[in-house]
Each structure stands twice: as structure tokens, then as C-alpha cells.
N, C-alpha and C positions, 0 to 999 in steps of 0.2 A: 578473592573469596568474599562472598556476601553472606553474612550471618544475621538473621533476624532476631530481634529481642523485643518482645511485647508481652502484654498481659493476656490471659485467656478470656477474662470477662472485661469487655471494653465498653466505655461510655462514648456517646456520639461526639463529645468534646475532645477526645483523646486523639493522638496521632500514631502513625506507624513509624518505627525507627529500626535501622539496621546498621551494621558495621561494614566498612569496605576499606582496604588498605592500598589501593592502586590509583586513587583519584589524584593524589598529589603528583604522581608520575605522569599525569595527563593521559593515562590509558583509558580513562572513562570520561565521557562528556555529558552523560545523563543516565538516569535510572528509569526503569519502567516497572510498573506493578500490574498484576493481573488478579483481580478479585473474583472469585467464584467462576473462573473460566470464561469471563465475559470480554476478553480481549485486553491487550496491553495498553496502558496509558503512560505517556511520558510525564514523569514528575520532576524532571530537571535535577538540579543539584542544590540541596538546601542542607548545609552542614550545621549540626547543633553542638558538637563537641569534638575537639581534636585530641586524640589520645596518642599513646606510644605505639607506633606501627599501624594504627588504624584510626579512621575517622568514623564518627557516627553521623548518619544522614536521616532525614525525617521528611514526612509529608502528612498533611491532614488526611484522615479517612474521608471518603465521600459519604454522602447520605446513604445509609444502609438500613434495611428493615431489621427489626429485632429478630435474633436467632443466630444459627450457626453460619459461619463464613470461613473461607479459606483464601489466603493470599500468597503469591510468590513474587519475588523481586528478581530482576536481572539488570546487569550493568551493560551499558552500550557505548560504542564509539562509532566513527564513520565506517569502520570495517565490519560492523555487525554487533551482535549482542551475545552475552555469556549464556550458559545454561541457566535455567531457573534455580532458585534456592529450593530447598525442601519446602513443601507447603507448610504454612503456619496457620493453624486452625484457631479460631476465636469465636466467642459468642458476644454479639452486640446486645447490650441490655438497655432498657428504657430508663431505668433509674439508677440508684446506687448499687453497685455489684455486691454480692455476698462477700463479707470479709474473709480473708485468708490469714491464718496464723502460721508463722514460720517454724514453729516447733522448738524454739530455743528457750524452753522453760528451764529455769535453773534457780539455785539458792544463792543469794548474795547477802553480804552483811547489811543490816538495817542502817539507814542513815542516823547520825547522832541526834 
């Protein structure tokens, strides 16, 4: 299973990350990404975090024009590649993205 996790407003300095749980079992020898339907690119295996039952993998985003983009990831081995993930849509921004608040507004005791 490949699950993508990323932000919707993306800066050129950020990277794409996804989770996959079968690399340690040597069922995957590389990942491929496809941005905007422009063909698959082998991004290898660059792990950033090892979790319980799944690892997170990452690759820098290529240079992209400002605007809307879509990416899919697939896992590959010598026998072929998996189906694509669901498309992940994001907006490449030129500057600092608009901030997002998570909605966890609450009342707490004031510090002494």
C-alpha cells in the first residue's frame, strides 16, 4: 500500500513523501512518480522515517511552474509496478503559502 501525505500548498523547497510497508520485505526496489501525466520517473528509495508497520519515503519535487499539479506514486520491483496511488493534487506557490489554522481553538487556564 502506498499512501501519499503532503500539503496542498507547496513551496519549491519542499519534498513529496509517502508511506509504504513492503520495502523491508524486499518486495519493492524503487518507486516511480508521475507528475501531471508527464511520464514516470524512477526516484529510487530514500527513507526518511521508519515507523511501526510502514516506512516513509521521500523525493524532492522537480522544478514546477506556479499553479495546480497532480502526482501519483507507484512501487516497483523486477516483476513490474503496482497500480498508481490516488492522484494527490497540490498547488505550487512562489512565496510563503497562505497559513492554515487547524481549528483547535479552546479555553485553557492562564499561566501563573
